[in-house]
C-alpha positions in Angstrom: 102.2 103.1 119.4 102.7 101.3 116.1 101.9 104.1 113.6 101.7 101.4 111.0 105.4 101.1 110.4 105.7 97.3 110.5 107.6 95.3 108.1 105.6 92.1 107.3 108.0 90.4 104.9 107.9 86.6 105.4 110.4 85.0 103.1 113.8 83.8 104.2 116.9 84.0 102.1 120.0 82.3 103.3 122.7 84.9 104.2 126.0 84.9 105.9 127.5 87.5 108.2 129.2 89.7 105.6 126.8 89.3 102.7 124.8 92.3 101.7 122.4 91.8 98.9 121.8 91.0 95.3 118.7 91.6 93.3 117.2 91.8 89.9 114.9 94.7 89.1 117.0 96.6 86.5 116.6 94.4 83.5 113.0 93.6 82.6 114.0 92.3 79.2 115.0 89.0 80.6 113.8 86.9 83.5 115.9 87.4 86.6 116.1 86.3 90.2 117.8 87.3 93.4 120.9 85.5 94.5 123.0 85.5 97.7 126.4 87.2 97.2 128.4 89.5 97.9 129.8 92.6 99.1 132.4 93.6 101.6 130.6 95.5 104.3 133.7 97.1 105.8 134.9 98.3 102.4 131.4 99.7 101.8 131.6 101.6 105.0 135.0 102.9 104.1 133.7 104.2 100.8 131.0 106.0 102.7 133.7 107.7 104.9 135.7 108.7 101.8 132.8 110.2 100.0 131.1 112.5 102.6 129.7 114.9 100.1 128.6 112.3 97.5 124.9 112.7 98.3 124.8 116.4 97.9 126.8 116.3 94.7 124.9 113.6 92.8 121.4 113.2 91.6 120.0 109.9 93.0 119.9 107.1 90.5 118.8 103.5 90.4 121.4 101.2 91.9 123.2 99.3 89.1 123.6 95.6 89.0 126.3 93.3 87.6 125.3 90.2 85.6 126.7 86.9 86.8 125.8 84.4 84.0 128.3 81.9 85.4 126.7 81.7 88.9 124.6 78.5 89.2 123.4 78.8 92.8 122.9 75.7 94.9 124.1 72.8 92.8 126.2 69.9 94.0 129.8 69.1 93.1 128.7 66.2 90.9 126.2 68.3 89.1 128.8 71.0 88.4 131.1 68.4 86.9 128.3 67.0 84.7 127.5 70.5 83.5 131.1 71.4 82.7 131.2 69.2 79.5 133.2 69.1 77.3 136.0 69.8 79.8 137.9 72.5 77.9 140.7 74.1 79.8 139.5 77.3 81.4 135.7 76.5 81.2 134.2 77.5 84.6 131.2 78.1 86.8 130.6 79.3 90.3 128.2 77.6 92.8 127.3 77.9 96.4 129.5 75.7 98.6 127.8 72.6 99.9 130.4 71.9 102.6 130.8 75.5 103.8 127.3 77.1 103.8 127.6 80.8 102.9 130.9 80.3 101.0 131.2 79.6 97.3 133.1 77.2 95.0 134.8 78.1 91.8 134.8 75.1 89.5 137.2 75.2 86.5 138.2 72.6 83.9 141.9 71.6 83.4 143.3 68.6 81.6 140.1 66.7 81.5 139.2 67.2 85.2 137.3 69.8 87.2 139.1 71.6 90.0 137.0 73.0 92.9 138.3 76.1 94.7 136.7 77.3 97.9 135.8 81.0 97.8 135.6 82.0 101.5 135.0 85.1 103.5 137.9 86.6 105.4 137.9 90.1 106.9 134.6 90.8 105.2 136.0 90.1 101.8 136.2 87.1 99.4 139.4 85.2 98.8 140.7 81.9 97.5 144.3 82.0 98.6 144.3 84.5 101.5 146.4 86.8 99.3 144.1 88.4 96.8 140.9 89.8 98.2 137.7 91.0 96.4 134.6 92.9 97.3 132.3 90.6 95.3 132.2 87.5 93.1 132.2 89.6 89.9 135.5 91.2 90.9 137.0 87.8 91.8 136.0 86.3 88.4 137.3 89.3 86.5 140.6 89.0 88.2 141.1 85.3 87.3 139.9 85.9 83.8 142.9 88.2 83.4 145.5 86.0 85.2 145.5 82.4 86.6 147.4 83.9 89.6 147.8 80.5 91.4 144.8 78.7 89.9 145.4 75.6 87.7 144.6 77.7 84.7 143.2 81.1 83.7 139.4 81.4 83.4 138.7 81.6 79.7 135.1 80.6 79.1 132.1 80.8 81.5 129.3 78.2 81.5 126.1 80.3 81.6 123.3 79.1 83.8 120.1 78.2 81.9 117.0 80.1 82.8 117.0 83.1 85.0 119.9 85.5 84.9 121.6 86.2 88.2 122.8 89.6 89.3 124.9 91.1 92.1 125.4 94.5 93.5 128.7 96.2 93.5 128.8 97.5 97.1 130.0 100.9 96.0 126.9 101.3 93.8 124.7 102.7 96.5 127.2 105.5 97.0 127.8 106.2 93.3 124.0 106.4 92.9 123.7 109.0 95.6 121.7 107.0 98.2 124.0 107.1 101.2 123.1 109.4 104.0 125.8 110.5 106.5 124.7 109.4 110.0 125.5 112.9 111.5 122.8 114.3 109.2 120.1 112.1 110.8 118.5 112.7 114.2 116.9 109.6 115.7 114.0 109.9 118.1 111.4 107.6 119.6 110.4 104.1 118.4 107.2 104.2 116.4 106.9 100.6 115.3 108.4 97.1 115.2 109.5 95.3 112.0 111.0 92.0 110.9 114.5 93.5 111.0 114.3 95.6 114.1 112.8 98.8 115.4 111.3 101.6 113.3 112.1 105.0 114.6 110.9 108.5 114.1 113.8 110.6 112.8 114.6 114.1 111.4 116.6 114.5 108.2 117.4 117.9 106.9 114.6 119.4 109.0 111.9 117.0 107.9 110.4 114.1 109.8 111.4 110.7 108.4 110.8 107.0 109.3 113.9 105.0 110.0 114.0 101.2 109.7 117.0 99.9 111.8 118.9 96.7 111.3 120.9 96.6 114.5 123.4 93.9 113.4 124.7 94.6 109.9 125.4 90.9 109.4 121.9 89.6 110.2 119.1 89.7 107.6 121.2 92.2 105.6 120.3 90.7 102.3 116.5 91.0 102.8 116.9 94.5 104.3 118.9 95.8 101.4 116.8 93.9 98.9 113.9 96.2 99.9 116.1 99.3 99.6 117.4 98.2 96.2 113.9 97.9 94.8 112.9 101.2 96.2 115.7 103.0 94.4 114.1 102.1 91.1 110.5 102.9 92.0 109.2 106.5 92.2 105.5 107.3 92.3 103.3 109.7 94.4 101.4 106.7 95.8 104.5 104.7 96.8 106.3 105.4 100.1 109.6 107.2 99.0 113.0 106.0 99.9 115.3 108.9 101.0 118.5 107.0 101.5 120.5 104.6 103.6 123.0 105.0 106.5 125.7 102.4 106.6 128.3 101.9 109.3 130.0 99.1 111.2 127.2 98.9 113.8 124.0 99.0 111.9 122.1 99.7 108.6 119.4 102.3 108.5 116.8 102.6 105.8 115.3 106.1 105.7 111.9 106.7 104.1 109.4 109.5 104.1 107.3 109.8 107.3 103.6 108.9 107.0 102.1 110.7 109.9 98.7 109.0 110.1 100.1 105.5 110.2 98.8 102.4 108.5 95.5 102.3 106.6 94.1 99.5 108.7 94.7 101.3 112.0 93.4 104.5 110.5 90.2 102.8 109.6 89.8 100.9 112.8 90.6 103.9 115.1 88.2 106.3 113.3 85.4 104.1 112.1 82.2 105.2 110.4 81.9 108.4 112.4 85.1 109.9 110.9 85.9 108.0 107.8 83.7 109.3 105.0 82.7 107.7 101.7 85.0 110.3 100.0 87.9 109.1 102.2 87.2 105.5 101.3 87.2 106.1 97.5 90.3 108.3 97.8 92.2 105.5 99.6 91.1 103.0 97.0 92.1 105.3 94.1 95.5 106.2 95.7 96.4 102.5 96.4 95.3 101.4 92.9 97.4 104.2 91.4 100.5 102.9 93.2 99.7 99.4 92.1 99.1 100.4 88.5 102.6 101.8 88.5 104.0 98.6 89.9 102.0 96.7 87.2 103.5 99.0 84.5 107.0 98.3 85.9 106.3 94.6 86.0 106.9 94.4 89.8 104.8 92.2 92.0 104.2 93.4 95.6 103.1 90.0 97.0 102.0 91.5 100.3 99.4 94.0 99.5 97.1 94.6 102.4 95.7 97.6 104.4 98.5 97.1 107.0 101.0 97.8 104.3 99.4 101.0 103.0 100.4 104.1 104.9 98.5 107.4 105.2 100.3 110.8 105.1 99.4 113.9 107.1 97.6 115.1 104.0 95.5 112.0 103.9 97.2 110.4 100.9 97.5 106.6 100.8 100.8 105.1 99.7 101.8 101.5 99.2 104.7 100.5 101.5 106.7 97.5 102.7 108.4 96.1 99.6 110.1 93.4 101.5 108.3 90.7 99.5 108.2 92.5 96.2 109.8 90.7 93.2 109.8 90.8 89.4 106.7 89.6 87.5 105.8 85.9 87.6 108.1 85.2 90.5 108.0 81.7 92.0 108.5 81.2 95.7 107.9 78.8 98.6 104.5 79.9 99.9 105.1 78.6 103.4 105.1 82.0 105.1 102.6 84.1 103.2 99.6 86.1 104.4 97.0 83.5 103.5 93.9 85.7 103.7 95.3 88.2 101.2 97.1 85.8 98.9 95.6 84.4 95.6 94.9 80.7 95.5 97.4 80.0 92.7 100.1 81.8 94.6 99.4 79.7 97.7 99.1 76.4 95.8 101.8 76.8 93.2 103.9 79.6 94.6 103.4 81.6 91.4 103.0 85.4 91.9 102.0 87.9 89.3 100.3 91.3 89.0 97.0 89.2 88.8 97.7 87.7 92.2 98.3 91.3 93.5 94.8 92.1 92.0 93.3 89.4 94.2 95.0 91.0 97.2 93.7 94.4 96.1 90.2 93.0 96.2 90.7 92.0 99.9 92.2 95.4 100.6 89.1 97.0 99.1 87.0 94.9 101.4 89.1 96.1 104.3 88.5 99.7 103.3 84.8 99.4 103.1 84.5 97.3 106.3 86.5 99.9 108.2 89.4 97.6 108.9 87.7 94.3 109.8 89.7 91.1 109.6 88.9 89.2 106.4 87.3 85.7 106.6 87.0 86.3 110.4 84.6 83.3 110.9 86.6 80.8 108.9 89.6 79.0 110.5 92.8 80.1 108.7 93.6 76.6 107.7 90.3 76.3 105.8 90.3 79.7 104.0 91.9 78.4 100.8 89.6 75.3 100.6 86.5 77.5 101.0 87.7 80.0 98.4 88.5 77.3 95.9 85.0 75.8 96.4 83.5 79.2 95.4 83.1 81.0 98.8 83.5 84.8 98.6 83.1 87.3 101.4 79.8 89.2 101.3 79.8 93.0 100.6 80.5 95.0 103.7 77.6 97.0 105.1 76.9 100.1 103.0 79.5 99.2 100.4 78.6 100.6 97.0 77.6 97.7 94.6 80.1 99.0 92.0 82.9 98.6 94.5 81.7 95.1 95.5 81.6 94.1 91.8 85.3 95.1 91.5 86.1 92.9 94.5 84.3 89.9 92.9 86.1 90.4 89.6 89.4 90.6 91.5 88.6 87.3 93.2 88.0 85.3 90.0 89.6 81.9 90.5 91.2 82.2 87.1 94.0 84.8 87.1 93.7 85.7 83.5 90.1 86.8 84.0 90.9 89.3 86.7 91.1 92.9 85.7 94.3 95.0 85.4 95.0 97.7 87.9 94.8 100.2 85.0 91.2 99.1 84.3 90.2 99.2 87.9 91.8 102.6 88.4 89.6 103.9 85.6 86.5 102.6 87.2 87.5 103.9 90.6 88.3 107.3 89.2 84.8 107.4 87.7 83.2 106.5 91.0 85.3 109.1 92.8 83.7 111.8 90.7 80.2 110.9 91.7 81.0 110.0 95.4 79.8 112.5 98.0 80.2 112.4 101.8 
């Protein structure tokens, strides 16, 4: 039985066996973006073993990120040399290696030329010379800023990348922030779902049921897996599924969240139908979901995969937004090749531009799911034709017995122009008013 615990993230970030994750949700003052880097997994595990009581001693905090202004991502050797002008001794940048995918290249100016040093992984750490080893790029750069230590010259001046600031995680940060759970504290039981990364299990942590997302091989998809965990450390709201912590060892990564006993909203609606799901239930689910999304809007975080399948229901009947595998900072641009077409706004599909307004479009579709008792949107239109029909003005009809006020919210959410769509704050106010007058 699925129980709704299914990760539906669809983007693919390049990652190599020992890379963990970087991300960008701490600093909202400047535009940021995720970047592949970084940590030593074995060292991370050793820190866990050395700090058995860390979780119980510390209050959980948001995981801290380190800025990497000198990291330029995927640029060529020639482009790096063009950027490093004038070629002052010690001027440097770091880029992804073109000849050795997954490795990096340190480019540094010396006597009018640019030297390119391969930064490779060895024994789960980063090294240039097989003598000095570092947990992440930030540590490596800091070392060579203090001492040339075999390089042609000491790193004296970084060349900042124009545009979005890049960040990396210090692998010890999860521990320092109090998010690491010792595996012996966690009891794993039966499988309750399947996700992109692996199985989702029912577990018990400190006497309470929990859901456990398992990444069986710590080297595969680790970046995406921990990207979701990283974001969840910074988000806390009664209508968002709560992250409890992570288990990290040499065999696997585990992401532990609160257990939502009644599964996904879409399965809840389909399995119970009109006989058991009341009008009060429907408006409650709508208000709950909108409240969680209003919080994300306030935090300038875009979910990008809002749908009834990604909303979970607790034993008490509270709806909570889940599956942050696609979530990013506001106005994030992405390749739209693997997105849930029926739930995604036209501008996001066409231009790959996501915002809280594109989330509002998705919320309109989610409302339609709630009031149609979990029916599939655009069921009579071939998937390939959905966007074309929508852009020509087609909109789904109101579900049977749907209150006109609710359908009006859907229509506003489906405005072709993003700036004309309402905010989640405004919609929540309307839904709260409707909740007061809704009877079973």
